[in-house]
VOGU-3710 file (C-alpha; in Angstrom, 3 decimals, decimal comma):
1> mdkknelllr> -39,724/72,090/53,258  -38,552/69,796/56,037  -39,648/67,020/53,754  -38,139/68,152/50,830  -34,586/68,462/52,781  -35,138/65,047/54,156  -35,536/63,345/50,547  -32,593/65,225/49,329  -30,380/64,325/52,125  -31,388/60,306/51,483
11> vyivllmfil> -30,859/60,995/47,661  -27,386/62,440/48,474  -26,627/59,549/51,135  -27,775/56,845/48,408  -25,639/58,795/45,579  -22,411/58,456/47,980  -23,251/54,975/48,855  -23,063/54,545/44,668  -19,988/56,067/44,354  -17,981/54,678/47,379
21> falviaikii> -19,128/51,133/46,145  -17,992/52,038/42,540  -14,700/53,404/43,693  -14,169/49,939/45,816  -14,772/48,203/42,380  -12,321/50,235/40,708  -9,845/50,057/43,023  -10,555/46,137/43,038  -10,121/46,015/39,241  -7,101/47,969/39,516
31> ninviegdkw> -5,569/45,715/41,993  -6,455/42,640/40,354  -5,438/43,644/36,830  -2,112/45,852/37,654  -0,775/45,231/40,855  -1,902/41,521/41,387  -2,314/40,782/37,486  0,646/38,777/36,759  -0,691/36,269/39,883  -3,912/35,956/38,746
41> rakaeqnlkw> -2,963/35,570/34,868  -0,879/32,614/36,069  -3,887/31,172/37,691  -5,745/31,329/34,664  -3,412/29,981/32,580  -3,115/26,940/34,663  -7,001/26,323/33,964  -6,745/27,331/30,028  -4,368/26,497/27,464  -4,136/26,334/23,383
51> ipvnatrgdi> -3,464/22,827/21,980  -2,447/22,118/18,485  -5,260/20,535/16,088  -4,313/19,076/13,052  -6,391/19,324/9,918  -7,894/16,049/8,423  -5,448/14,285/6,793  -5,363/14,106/2,994  -6,514/11,000/1,241  -4,231/8,645/-1,015
61> ytedgkllst> -5,532/7,290/-4,082  -4,948/4,977/-6,991  -4,229/6,072/-10,650  -7,777/5,192/-11,420  -9,295/7,157/-8,563  -9,911/4,166/-6,009  -9,490/5,054/-2,226  -6,251/3,435/-0,774  -6,312/5,520/2,696  -8,325/7,942/3,979
71> sttffdvymd> -9,099/9,776/7,589  -12,439/8,817/9,388  -13,528/10,860/12,370  -15,301/9,461/15,052  -16,462/11,142/18,067  -16,679/10,713/21,604  -19,728/12,186/23,721  -19,415/13,320/27,402  -21,797/15,301/29,738  -21,209/17,733/32,289
81> lvspksevfn> -23,807/16,892/34,726  -23,186/19,994/36,956  -23,792/22,727/34,420  -27,447/22,325/33,463  -29,821/23,923/35,839  -32,087/21,993/38,399  -35,493/22,813/36,840  -34,078/21,728/33,480  -32,121/18,732/34,388  -35,198/17,378/36,770
91> keidslsfyl> -37,458/18,130/33,717  -35,598/16,659/31,007  -33,501/13,616/32,594  -36,103/10,914/32,150  -36,597/11,511/28,721  -32,752/11,775/28,115  -32,361/8,489/29,650  -34,806/6,953/27,579  -32,681/7,495/24,596  -29,401/6,834/26,080
101> akytdvkrss> -31,150/3,205/27,053  -32,248/3,142/23,157  -29,283/4,375/21,379  -26,088/3,863/23,126  -24,320/0,345/23,219  -24,211/0,042/27,283  -26,766/-2,536/28,272  -28,536/-0,049/30,733  -32,299/0,412/31,184  -33,568/4,004/31,291
111> aqwkqllvke> -34,169/3,679/34,986  -30,820/2,656/35,582  -29,297/5,781/33,413  -31,284/7,973/35,459  -30,153/6,499/38,650  -26,595/6,633/37,385  -26,903/10,387/36,022  -28,734/12,008/39,036  -26,193/10,102/41,282  -23,110/11,299/39,378
121> rqagkswnkp> -24,590/15,084/39,492  -25,086/14,947/42,897  -21,494/13,734/43,583  -20,148/16,512/41,427  -22,169/19,289/43,463  -21,399/18,199/46,665  -18,403/16,558/46,667  -16,724/18,651/43,743  -16,068/15,065/41,991  -14,411/15,845/38,574
131> garyfgiakn> -15,818/13,064/36,952  -19,074/14,413/37,267  -18,143/17,466/34,855  -16,753/14,994/32,352  -18,837/11,903/32,368  -18,407/9,278/29,612  -21,947/8,571/27,628  -20,928/6,822/24,174  -17,515/6,564/22,111  -16,773/5,913/18,475
141> lnffqlqkfr> -20,225/7,650/17,130  -20,031/8,250/13,582  -20,949/11,665/12,318  -24,637/10,936/11,293  -24,834/9,058/15,030  -23,562/12,513/16,534  -26,362/14,550/14,816  -28,809/12,265/16,383  -27,331/12,534/19,822  -27,323/16,457/19,347
151> qfplfkrgqy> -31,240/16,212/19,481  -31,808/14,285/22,568  -33,084/16,169/25,384  -30,712/18,174/27,467  -28,105/17,553/24,980  -30,020/19,655/22,182  -29,498/22,685/24,608  -25,663/22,567/23,922  -22,548/22,646/26,186  -23,167/25,010/29,031
161> sggfivkdkt> -27,122/24,665/29,352  -27,484/21,152/28,741  -23,523/19,898/29,362  -23,378/18,115/26,217  -19,627/17,623/25,160  -18,131/16,321/22,118  -14,460/15,234/21,565  -13,504/14,404/18,041  -10,779/12,053/16,921  -9,243/10,747/13,561
171> vrtkpygsla> -8,691/6,992/12,679  -6,892/6,300/9,424  -8,421/3,589/7,494  -7,580/1,336/4,572  -10,515/0,461/2,391  -8,618/-2,065/0,825  -7,034/-3,667/3,950  -3,685/-5,256/3,749  -3,350/-4,647/-0,080  0,193/-2,546/-0,681
181> ertigedren> -0,128/-2,048/3,144  3,431/-1,494/3,701  3,752/0,885/0,587  0,967/2,965/1,514  2,447/3,106/4,951  1,397/4,094/8,450  0,329/7,274/10,259  1,315/6,568/13,628  1,492/9,328/16,464  4,547/8,246/18,542
191> askigiegyf> 6,352/6,247/15,898  8,040/7,114/12,658  5,713/7,229/9,891  6,383/4,847/6,937  5,585/4,255/3,472  3,807/6,849/1,376  2,326/8,201/4,503  5,773/8,917/5,990  7,529/10,208/2,766  4,603/12,877/1,993
201> dkqltgiteq> 3,736/13,614/5,648  4,156/17,302/5,318  1,701/17,589/2,427  -0,877/14,793/3,891  -0,935/16,635/7,030  -2,192/19,959/5,976  -2,334/23,397/8,575  -2,228/22,769/12,322  -4,526/25,373/14,136  -5,006/25,591/17,772
211> klmkqigpgi> -8,037/24,722/20,071  -8,666/26,373/23,268  -9,007/24,007/26,349  -10,016/24,287/29,994  -9,197/22,141/32,720  -12,147/21,079/34,864  -10,216/18,488/37,350  -6,962/16,834/37,516  -5,840/15,843/34,135  -9,224/16,489/32,845
221> wipvydpmdy> -9,600/19,026/29,606  -12,572/19,946/27,717  -13,312/22,138/24,576  -14,045/25,761/25,688  -15,991/25,721/22,313  -17,675/23,286/20,467  -15,222/21,260/18,343  -18,032/21,310/15,350  -17,488/24,961/15,105  -13,825/24,014/13,940
231> tphkganlit> -13,242/23,629/10,320  -9,460/23,147/10,107  -7,845/22,943/6,222  -7,656/19,400/4,970  -4,432/18,088/3,832  -3,416/17,630/0,590  -4,733/14,475/-1,301  -2,095/12,073/-3,290  -2,570/10,122/-6,458  -0,449/6,984/-6,588
241> tldvgiqdiv> 0,940/5,048/-9,592  -0,607/1,974/-8,132  -3,287/-0,311/-9,824  -5,776/-1,936/-7,423  -6,286/-4,888/-10,005  -2,692/-5,629/-10,581  -1,978/-4,833/-7,033  -4,659/-7,664/-6,066  -3,137/-10,348/-8,504  0,312/-9,602/-7,102
251> nsellsavkk> -0,877/-9,977/-3,603  -2,538/-13,274/-4,513  0,121/-15,014/-6,085  2,883/-13,851/-3,999  1,077/-15,009/-0,760  0,079/-18,397/-2,242  3,920/-18,711/-3,195  5,227/-17,756/0,207  2,659/-20,321/2,004  3,594/-23,369/-0,648
261> hhasagtavv> 7,141/-23,016/-0,007  7,331/-22,136/3,599  9,349/-19,014/2,867  10,538/-16,559/5,778  9,226/-13,806/3,444  8,620/-12,594/-0,433  8,202/-9,669/-2,378  7,213/-8,809/-6,006  6,871/-5,239/-7,828  5,220/-4,529/-11,144
271> mevatgkika> 6,516/-1,744/-12,952  5,413/0,116/-16,399  8,341/0,077/-18,698  8,133/3,196/-20,458  7,219/5,446/-17,495  8,971/4,032/-14,376  5,563/4,079/-12,739  5,032/1,361/-10,074  2,040/-0,661/-10,466  2,134/-2,758/-7,626
281> isnfklnsng> 4,304/-3,868/-4,528  3,620/-6,436/-2,374  5,482/-7,856/0,644  4,729/-10,695/2,770  6,680/-11,903/5,779  6,365/-14,987/8,375  4,884/-13,926/11,525  5,799/-15,568/14,703  2,370/-17,091/15,171  2,928/-18,746/11,519
291> syaelynhai> 1,002/-16,383/9,261  2,098/-14,098/6,963  1,580/-10,436/6,950  3,094/-7,044/5,352  5,636/-6,548/8,104  8,386/-4,976/6,177  8,913/-3,463/2,452  11,510/-5,954/1,343  11,350/-4,600/-2,141  12,514/-1,294/-1,257
301> gersepgstf> 14,282/-2,112/2,247  16,142/-5,076/1,778  19,571/-4,845/0,393  21,015/-8,518/-0,582  23,356/-10,391/-2,612  21,152/-10,778/-5,832  22,950/-14,074/-7,362  22,460/-14,966/-10,931  20,118/-12,198/-11,779  23,306/-9,769/-11,602
311> klasvmamle> 24,889/-11,832/-14,572  22,938/-9,556/-17,027  24,994/-6,692/-15,333  28,270/-8,554/-16,007  27,513/-9,571/-19,420  26,386/-6,074/-20,271  29,980/-4,906/-19,155  31,702/-7,240/-21,177  29,444/-6,405/-24,209  29,979/-2,622/-23,803
321> agyvnpqtev> 33,758/-2,818/-23,192  34,006/-4,852/-26,683  35,794/-7,966/-24,989  32,759/-10,490/-26,120  30,102/-11,059/-28,585  27,155/-13,601/-28,527  29,318/-16,201/-30,262  32,452/-15,841/-27,639  33,551/-19,379/-26,641  33,991/-20,423/-23,169
331> dleggvkkfs> 34,750/-24,045/-21,386  32,185/-24,601/-18,670  34,498/-27,222/-17,214  31,477/-29,344/-16,510  29,926/-26,968/-14,113  33,305/-26,669/-11,498  36,188/-24,462/-11,305  38,662/-23,149/-8,745  39,615/-19,213/-8,848  42,585/-18,935/-6,603
341> dlwmhdserh> 41,792/-21,179/-3,344  37,743/-21,117/-3,872  35,681/-23,746/-5,762  32,957/-22,212/-7,747  30,024/-24,657/-8,871  27,208/-24,064/-11,000  23,826/-25,115/-9,919  24,197/-28,899/-11,517  26,880/-31,132/-12,599  25,632/-30,484/-16,366
351> glrtvslkta> 28,891/-31,783/-17,835  28,901/-28,913/-20,515  32,260/-28,013/-21,982  32,779/-25,244/-24,727  29,767/-23,185/-25,300  28,834/-19,620/-26,493  28,262/-17,059/-24,367  24,677/-16,789/-25,300  24,339/-20,592/-23,984  26,219/-20,037/-20,765
361> fakssnvgia> 23,683/-16,956/-19,916  20,778/-19,252/-20,950  21,887/-21,928/-18,867  22,905/-19,623/-16,070  26,404/-21,085/-15,806  28,387/-19,392/-12,878  31,512/-20,892/-14,101  30,854/-19,584/-17,535  30,365/-15,886/-16,544  32,937/-15,748/-13,920
371> kladqffnrt> 35,709/-17,165/-16,328  35,121/-14,576/-18,899  34,657/-11,859/-16,359  38,022/-13,215/-14,425  39,724/-12,941/-17,856  38,860/-9,686/-19,061  38,389/-7,719/-15,872  40,972/-9,427/-13,231  44,138/-8,645/-15,159  45,158/-5,237/-13,786
381> netrsqyigl> 43,867/-2,794/-11,298  42,883/-0,607/-14,122  40,511/-3,468/-15,823  38,893/-4,051/-12,098  37,917/-0,314/-12,215  36,900/-0,617/-15,368  34,439/-3,003/-14,379  33,192/-1,271/-11,439  33,153/1,863/-13,713  30,435/0,267/-16,056
391> ltqfgldeat> 28,421/-0,725/-13,316  28,333/2,747/-12,350  27,411/3,517/-16,122  24,335/1,359/-15,556  23,123/3,136/-12,490  23,978/0,307/-10,198  25,812/2,240/-7,774  22,681/4,523/-6,887  19,458/4,327/-4,949  16,365/4,799/-7,263
401> gveiigekap> 15,135/7,710/-5,037  11,781/5,996/-5,115  9,479/8,066/-2,868  9,622/5,808/0,261  11,553/6,443/3,311  14,181/3,622/4,094  15,587/2,624/0,663  19,095/0,945/1,114  21,573/2,146/-1,237  23,534/-0,285/-2,996
411> fikhpndknw> 26,967/-2,018/-2,031  29,430/-2,423/-4,544  33,148/-3,097/-3,921  35,751/-0,885/-5,408  39,586/-2,411/-6,100  41,055/-0,266/-3,646  38,426/-1,544/-0,636  40,137/-3,308/2,346  37,579/-6,532/1,272  38,900/-6,569/-2,022
421> ygttipwmsh> 40,172/-10,123/-2,863  41,648/-11,962/-5,742  38,295/-13,874/-6,174  36,187/-10,781/-5,648  35,800/-10,045/-9,612  34,665/-13,571/-10,652  32,376/-13,699/-7,442  30,723/-10,330/-8,237  29,958/-11,489/-11,684  27,505/-13,737/-10,935
431> gyeleltplq> 25,924/-11,688/-7,978  28,027/-12,229/-4,855  30,073/-9,834/-2,741  27,839/-6,874/-3,648  24,309/-6,037/-2,445  21,087/-4,459/-4,118  17,558/-3,968/-3,238  15,057/-5,839/-5,376  13,568/-2,468/-6,886  17,002/-1,589/-8,066
441> ilnlyntvan> 17,641/-4,890/-9,705  14,320/-4,458/-11,462  15,159/-0,899/-12,801  18,108/-2,198/-14,580  15,920/-4,827/-16,509  13,195/-2,405/-16,836  15,847/-0,104/-18,607  17,353/-3,235/-20,951  13,348/-3,468/-22,086  12,968/0,296/-22,448
451> dgkmmkpylv> 16,095/0,023/-24,837  18,440/1,327/-22,554  16,742/4,573/-21,364  16,764/4,412/-17,451  13,366/5,849/-15,815  12,916/6,594/-12,102  10,719/4,479/-10,317  7,794/6,478/-8,770  4,849/5,995/-6,666  3,093/9,472/-6,784
461> seiyeedgns> 1,666/10,891/-9,795  -0,101/13,950/-8,384  -0,164/15,861/-5,126  -3,679/18,239/-5,233  -5,521/20,745/-2,397  -9,047/20,980/-2,078  -8,756/24,465/-3,315  -7,605/23,414/-6,785  -4,057/23,457/-6,431  -2,132/20,788/-7,846
471> mkfepkvlke> 1,657/19,472/-8,331  1,843/16,652/-10,863  5,124/14,454/-11,327  6,043/13,069/-14,644  8,077/10,361/-15,644  11,913/11,128/-14,843  14,685/10,032/-17,123  17,880/8,862/-14,661  19,946/8,318/-17,780  19,055/8,427/-21,678
481> kiasdytisv> 21,066/5,444/-22,288  23,037/3,190/-20,059  24,694/1,376/-22,866  25,150/1,216/-26,900  22,082/-0,034/-28,962  24,385/-3,071/-29,826  24,743/-4,371/-25,725  21,110/-3,562/-25,227  19,946/-5,718/-28,536  22,171/-8,466/-27,634
491> vqdfleevvr> 21,101/-8,885/-23,853  17,332/-8,462/-24,884  18,157/-11,445/-27,086  19,809/-13,276/-24,104  16,869/-12,508/-21,683  14,751/-14,317/-24,429  16,715/-17,231/-24,845  16,433/-17,809/-20,957  12,755/-18,632/-21,582  13,065/-20,198/-25,042
501> tgtakslksd> 15,816/-22,799/-24,363  17,376/-22,055/-20,622  16,853/-22,269/-17,042  13,081/-20,674/-17,585  11,984/-22,846/-20,444  9,511/-24,731/-18,501  7,842/-21,219/-17,895  7,080/-20,761/-21,360  3,633/-19,250/-21,746  0,862/-20,454/-24,584
511> ffdfagktgt> -0,048/-16,932/-25,178  2,971/-14,601/-25,478  6,711/-14,221/-24,976  8,578/-13,196/-22,037  12,010/-12,307/-21,299  13,692/-12,704/-18,029  16,622/-14,181/-15,729  16,218/-16,693/-12,952  18,378/-16,069/-9,497  19,377/-18,275/-6,957
521> arvdyankns> 21,677/-16,990/-4,403  22,536/-18,566/-0,928  22,650/-16,840/1,869  24,360/-18,662/4,293  27,546/-19,469/2,535  29,881/-18,118/5,270  28,666/-20,758/7,586  28,733/-23,628/4,955  30,560/-26,159/7,285  27,886/-25,412/10,138
531> geakkyngsf> 26,059/-28,805/9,366  22,763/-26,579/9,254  20,382/-27,001/6,172  21,151/-24,432/3,223  19,637/-21,364/2,669  18,631/-19,698/-0,590  16,714/-16,803/-1,877  15,229/-17,396/-5,188  14,363/-14,936/-8,003  12,829/-14,281/-11,130
541> vgyfpaenpk> 13,101/-10,840/-12,942  11,950/-9,701/-16,597  9,369/-8,082/-18,523  6,389/-8,868/-21,139  5,440/-9,038/-23,826  9,078/-9,653/-24,937  8,471/-8,095/-28,305  6,934/-4,607/-27,074  7,493/-4,895/-23,637  4,610/-3,027/-20,992
551> yscivvifep> 5,481/-4,164/-17,812  8,641/-5,194/-16,000  8,282/-7,571/-12,859  10,597/-8,771/-9,952  9,485/-11,586/-7,559  12,029/-12,985/-4,523  10,964/-15,783/-2,433  13,614/-15,592/0,558  14,655/-18,577/2,090  11,946/-21,194/0,957
561> kedgfyggtv> 11,764/-24,472/2,881  9,718/-26,643/0,805  9,087/-27,642/-2,912  12,732/-26,210/-4,108  14,509/-23,068/-3,778  15,467/-22,398/-7,223  14,582/-18,925/-8,502  13,012/-20,812/-11,977  10,959/-23,114/-9,343  9,901/-20,789/-6,718
571> agpvfkeiae> 9,650/-17,414/-7,991  9,391/-17,928/-12,273  5,879/-19,391/-11,571  4,572/-16,187/-9,676  6,059/-14,217/-12,266  4,406/-16,164/-14,796  1,185/-16,354/-13,463  1,178/-12,429/-12,924  2,226/-11,791/-16,329  -0,558/-13,888/-18,009
581> qlyatkkdli> -3,182/-12,679/-15,529  -2,696/-9,011/-16,540  -2,099/-10,361/-20,356  -5,849/-11,415/-20,063  -7,239/-8,420/-18,363  -5,317/-5,437/-19,309  -6,278/-3,714/-22,651  -3,053/-1,992/-23,442  -1,364/-5,233/-23,770  -1,779/-7,133/-27,299
591> hpmnknekpe> -4,439/-9,401/-26,325  -3,160/-13,113/-27,824  -6,429/-13,579/-30,344  -5,025/-10,396/-31,800  -1,631/-12,056/-33,048  -3,574/-14,360/-35,753  -6,064/-13,694/-38,560  -9,580/-13,767/-37,590  -11,256/-16,913/-37,475  -13,904/-18,206/-40,082
601> lanfqkpnys> -17,393/-17,441/-38,448  -19,585/-18,317/-41,421  -21,129/-21,096/-39,227  -20,682/-19,519/-35,869  -24,025/-19,587/-33,641  -24,886/-16,922/-31,377  -24,156/-17,539/-27,663  -27,464/-18,103/-25,926  -26,379/-17,544/-22,601  -22,982/-15,907/-20,989
611> tgfsedlevv> -22,408/-13,369/-18,200  -19,096/-11,511/-16,487  -17,612/-8,224/-16,867  -19,022/-6,091/-19,221  -15,896/-4,430/-20,723  -14,437/-8,036/-21,490  -17,507/-9,317/-22,947  -17,362/-6,102/-25,456  -14,027/-6,998/-26,586  -14,576/-10,421/-27,532
621> ldyvglkhek> -18,144/-9,271/-29,294  -16,266/-6,694/-31,253  -13,706/-8,785/-32,354  -15,795/-11,481/-33,795  -17,948/-9,021/-35,226  -21,161/-9,418/-33,415  -23,722/-6,926/-33,143  -24,730/-6,171/-29,581  -26,244/-3,589/-27,463  -23,724/-2,177/-24,805
631> sdypwaiiap> -24,559/-2,084/-21,043  -23,815/0,724/-18,978  -23,618/-1,412/-15,961  -20,207/-3,289/-14,890  -21,818/-6,688/-15,022  -23,679/-8,012/-17,625  -25,453/-11,143/-19,000  -25,567/-11,676/-22,955  -28,846/-12,488/-24,234  -30,126/-13,134/-27,523
641> gdeslkmnar> -32,145/-10,250/-29,455  -33,890/-10,145/-32,635  -31,024/-8,511/-34,775  -28,291/-8,174/-32,279  -27,134/-9,592/-28,731  -28,058/-7,595/-25,983  -26,157/-6,925/-22,491  -28,640/-6,984/-19,779  -27,386/-5,688/-16,561  -26,334/-8,107/-13,863
651> kikkaivpsv> -27,099/-6,250/-10,777  -25,119/-7,048/-7,519  -26,596/-6,511/-4,072  -23,757/-5,932/-1,192  -25,631/-7,945/1,428  -27,140/-10,873/-0,445  -25,606/-13,769/-1,997  -25,711/-13,214/-5,971  -26,067/-15,803/-8,616  -22,586/-16,378/-10,512
661> egmglrdatf> -23,381/-19,061/-13,046  -22,302/-18,326/-16,447  -19,373/-16,673/-15,105  -15,825/-17,255/-15,281  -13,622/-18,223/-12,202  -11,897/-14,821/-12,398  -15,195/-12,476/-12,375  -16,978/-14,809/-10,054  -14,213/-14,891/-7,404  -13,769/-11,433/-7,608
671> ilenlglkvt> -17,668/-10,394/-7,109  -17,983/-13,172/-4,127  -15,010/-12,043/-2,121  -15,494/-8,488/-2,316  -18,789/-9,128/-0,757  -17,161/-10,850/2,030  -17,565/-14,329/1,087  -14,734/-17,085/1,465  -14,322/-18,815/-2,005  -13,435/-22,265/-2,814
681> sdgygkviaq> -13,635/-23,691/-6,505  -13,374/-27,061/-8,334  -13,221/-27,444/-12,410  -12,379/-25,247/-14,900  -14,601/-23,173/-17,565  -17,731/-21,310/-16,386  -19,576/-21,774/-13,205  -22,443/-24,022/-13,408  -23,282/-24,226/-9,468  -22,890/-22,716/-6,406
691> sikpgekitn> -23,163/-24,024/-2,637  -25,284/-21,079/-1,244  -28,340/-20,310/-2,972  -28,715/-16,806/-4,664  -30,882/-14,263/-2,295  -29,548/-15,856/0,984  -27,979/-13,235/3,616  -24,369/-12,784/3,577  -22,712/-13,673/6,905  -18,907/-14,333/6,018
701> qtieirln> -19,908/-17,851/4,555  -17,378/-19,888/2,747  -19,137/-20,662/-0,741  -18,131/-23,481/-3,293  -18,363/-22,942/-6,784  -18,058/-25,507/-9,418  -17,278/-25,043/-12,919  -17,932/-27,294/-15,967
//
């Protein structure tokens, strides 16, 4: 009985101790959560915080699906050397060090890796060294490399058991490099976004979420959870109106021109006449180091005096007001005339006197256009306002609204302005005392090509999200008719006359007719007595083909210093090259061989060898009526068959120099440059030899191709 009581007493004592212990814990919990709650919560908030995590930015594509801008995710790997248990760390550190020596870019042996990691772990444990809990292992890993690191010893145990920490980062890349770089724009963290990236930033960015981070040392924050557990929504994708093929042609020709003429800058734009779709924008500016790069979008943001390309608007105004017709005569006075106290000169002392308005326009006579504008529009304040009102009717007083931040609004004077002078009308009539951007000038010419219907220039045709939602942008009409059919018809003929007999006659194409206007604007005439060399901007703007316009185009070369400065000399050849290359490569243009009757092919011999772009070869073979077996591969070789020609696949391997023999210069250059080779050429026709043998490894060499 005594033993039983003694046992019960012990049980009661133990139970009482548990009750007292529980009461102490309960009191402590109440004290921490209620009485001292604010204090401890404040401390916790100092070591934990939610940070915003942007979704993966949407992609930007060309109209035919080529990728222009995308987000690539890279990963940095860190290690919390303190968190693994000692027995696990000691057991697996040798194996981990072996893999780190093999798969990281750091030149350390496995023994050196082990020594370093052990040392840092000890420092973190004994000295509370913060860096040991966030020790850098590898940077800029792609997804597949990261998956490999996840399988390393220790690391495969995760963040808390193995100390494996991953920090992801997104880098915006452009697969086509500098092609349309300024138009595509930049996604910059600490600066204003530009181009399409800037204008559509909200749509591309997507939904921002939150990630919980903890502080393990001064200024060192790591994710509480594995970042791979986060799957934030992706931003919307954009489909632009740009065409990589056209953009490549425009880039190449413009860059050659600014280099040739040592210009300060240059810009070129190609637009689809019927829709206003911008198919290419290229800009180059001279760097401080003497090279050219896309540093500024001159086509959109560079507002300047256009010079003679503005004569189109002045002639349209006179025609629309009923003051003139194509046969209206004007005395050019040999190319020199004084208006009030200012002398005006034509580009040369041509000696011409009385000519028709059509001839004055084709010869780009400043005096001729200015005299007529002065005669009809500079008589009273009412006629001056009439001139400005007609420019407004033509849509020249407003920005185009293209989807890029930074488009400059036009500057056009009004008769009541303080800086309006008696000479303003004659000077405005040939492109001075007013300012427009190249795109705004192009839109006027595009409208004339489109029979007077003004379209809004645009760069994005669709925004779509990965859940299937999309928003499409159709062509938008800004003005159904900017002028009468008569006015439009007359100036269309005038623009063709410029190329037939006027200032652009040297630019005539052997393959098709085009229409346009040369422009040469002096940019430093305010300092004409300074003694410095004169500075000019040379331009050409027009459309092609003249009889059925498909594309309009403007080229401006800013301040050329070598080999001429007139628009017909520096900008016109660029326009012609762009037009002819598009005419040769675009199926939506009338091919020159289709303009005439088919040739007689009675004695025609089958070609025994030719190679090139499959679609081009098919066009020719279909036209001449030769039976052929089509190829599903982009590049093909024509080979004789029993009853028809065969188009065998010409396969191109990425890292190996291909054979381009039998190809034309365009196809050969396209293939070789896209493989990373620099190309030089000699001769015309088809490739008959190449300096690097097919099959050799590509290592950024320069290859010379010889044509027959």
